[in-house]
C-alpha positions in Angstrom: 0.1 0.0 -0.1 1.2 3.4 -1.0 0.5 6.5 1.1 0.6 8.9 -2.1 -2.2 9.6 -4.5 -1.9 9.8 -8.3 -3.2 13.6 -9.1 -4.1 14.3 -12.6 -5.9 17.7 -13.7 -7.0 17.6 -17.1 -8.8 20.3 -19.1 -10.3 20.1 -22.7 -6.9 22.0 -23.8 -4.3 20.1 -21.7 -3.0 17.9 -18.9 -2.3 20.7 -16.4 -0.9 18.5 -13.6 0.2 14.7 -13.0 1.9 14.2 -9.8 2.0 11.9 -6.8 1.0 13.7 -3.5 0.1 12.6 0.4 -3.3 14.6 0.2 -5.8 16.6 -2.0 -8.7 19.0 -1.2 -11.0 19.8 -4.3 -13.4 22.8 -4.3 -16.8 20.5 -4.6 -20.1 22.1 -5.1 -21.0 20.9 -1.8 -18.2 22.4 0.0 -14.3 21.4 0.2 -13.4 17.8 0.0 -10.5 16.3 1.6 -9.0 13.2 0.0 -6.4 11.0 1.5 -4.9 7.6 0.1 -7.3 4.7 0.1 -10.3 7.0 0.1 -13.8 5.4 -0.7 -14.4 5.9 -4.5 -16.7 8.5 -5.4 -17.5 11.2 -8.1 -18.3 14.7 -7.3 -19.0 17.8 -9.2 -16.6 20.7 -8.9 -17.2 24.5 -8.1 -14.8 27.4 -9.1 -12.2 27.4 -6.3 -8.8 26.4 -5.3 -7.6 22.7 -5.4 -4.7 22.3 -2.8 -2.1 19.4 -2.6 1.3 19.0 -1.5 4.4 18.9 -4.0 7.8 18.4 -2.9 7.2 19.0 0.8 5.3 22.4 0.0 1.5 23.1 -0.6 0.7 23.6 -4.0 -2.7 25.6 -5.0 -4.3 25.4 -8.4 -7.4 27.3 -9.6 -10.1 24.9 -10.7 -13.5 26.1 -12.3 -16.2 23.7 -12.5 -16.2 20.0 -13.8 -15.7 17.0 -12.0 -13.3 15.0 -9.9 -13.3 11.2 -9.7 -11.7 9.9 -6.5 -10.4 6.0 -6.2 -8.4 4.8 -3.6 -5.1 5.2 -5.9 -5.8 8.9 -6.6 -7.8 11.8 -8.1 -8.6 12.6 -11.8 -9.9 16.2 -12.1 -11.8 17.1 -15.3 -11.9 20.6 -14.9 -13.7 23.0 -17.6 -10.6 25.3 -16.6 -7.5 25.1 -14.5 -4.8 27.6 -13.8 -1.5 27.7 -11.6 -0.4 31.1 -10.2 2.2 31.3 -13.3 -0.6 31.2 -15.9 -2.0 34.3 -14.2 -1.8 38.0 -14.8 -2.7 40.3 -11.6 -3.6 43.2 -13.8 -6.0 41.1 -16.2 -7.5 39.3 -13.4 -8.3 42.6 -11.5 -9.6 44.2 -14.7 -11.7 40.8 -15.1 -13.2 41.4 -11.5 -14.0 45.1 -12.2 -15.9 44.2 -15.4 -17.9 41.4 -14.0 -18.7 43.6 -10.8 -19.9 46.3 -13.1 -21.9 43.9 -15.4 -23.4 42.5 -12.2 -24.6 46.1 -10.9 -26.0 46.9 -14.3 -28.1 43.5 -13.8 -29.0 44.1 -10.5 -30.5 47.7 -11.4 -32.3 46.2 -14.4 -33.7 43.5 -12.1 -34.9 46.2 -9.4 -36.5 48.1 -12.4 -38.2 45.1 -13.9 -39.5 44.1 -10.2 -41.1 47.5 -9.7 -42.6 47.3 -13.1 -43.8 44.0 -12.2 -45.5 45.2 -8.9 -46.9 48.1 -10.6 -48.8 45.9 -13.5 -50.0 43.3 -10.7 -51.5 46.2 -8.9 -53.1 47.5 -12.0 -54.3 44.0 -12.9 -55.7 43.4 -9.4 -57.4 47.2 -9.5 -59.2 46.2 -12.4 -60.3 42.7 -11.2 -61.4 44.3 -8.0 -63.5 46.9 -10.1 -65.0 44.1 -12.4 -66.1 42.1 -9.3 -67.5 45.3 -7.8 -69.6 46.0 -11.2 -70.8 42.2 -11.3 -72.0 42.4 -7.7 -74.2 45.3 -8.4 
């Protein structure tokens, strides 16, 4: 029996990582999942988050974005929509993407609030019309 897991991180574009590690944590959609050698076999869905493992005695972090993880007693295979190491990323580009996403979400929230206001307005008009008709039918 080995005290190491075989970890593979695969995206549609490439195999990002293939190594032996004593442990792995993956960002599951139901929360973080810790995996040690001889883990019960399972398949889980992944959220966007940080996968952590140990390489050469140091903690290694990898950003994984959605997908699946297959866990066996021997290892973990991560099939991610996207996966990135810190070396793959540019700080300025990441911050710019955050600002654009926040601005788009603000705009959508404002539009949603306007639509909710309009819905309430027309629901109220419909209710008044129905009450008026009820009154007219009663007399």
